[in-house]
N, C-alpha and C positions, 0 to 999 in steps of 0.2 A: 632027912635031904624028900625021900620019894610027896612026905607033905607038902614039902616045899617045892615040890615039879609040880605036882598035882595042883596047888592051887598056882601055879603062879601059869602055864602054862594054860591055861585061857588071856591070859597078859599080853603072852608071844603071840601063841592066836589075834587077841584083838590089830595089834602092829601088823602082824603080815595082811593082815582086811584088807585095812587102812590105809597101808603105806607100800607095798608090793612095787615097784615098778618105782617108783618115787625120786632125788638124788639123795646119798648119803644126808645129807646138812639138815634134808628133811625127815630124813629120820633116827636120827641122834634124836633131838631135841622130846620129838610123840614121846620114842621109844623110854625116858630118862621120867617124863610125867607119867605115863602109865602106868613106870614098873611104882613109883612110889607110889602114889597114888595110892596103889594095891596091898602095902604094910615092905614093901621093897627096899630096901637099902637097897642104896646110886648102883646105878655095874659100872662094876672097874674096869680102867685100859687096861688088855689090851680090848677085854668086850665086846663093850657095847661100841669102840667102830665095827668090830668081828661081825656083828650082831645085825646093824646097821646093813652094814658091807653085802653080805648075807641077802637082809629084809629086799634094800634100793638091787637085787639083780632074781629078788623075784623065788629065792631059796628058805623055808619052811622050816623056823624054829624048833629042835625039837630037845626039851625037856631032861635028864639023864644026866645019872648018879656015875660020879667018876670025869666029866666032862661031858 
């Protein structure tokens, strides 16, 4: 899991930099596209909406083991 988080954290950071403060409806597709482009499986609900909402509100997502 640590290896996965290390590989995918830059993806989350890129989406945060591009989308922080933007509407959730704009964040969701960009998050999905970046996440799957770098080898991740699609983000399941409710995580996709939770993460997109947090990014929209200016909160950086930090991937951690166990949630």
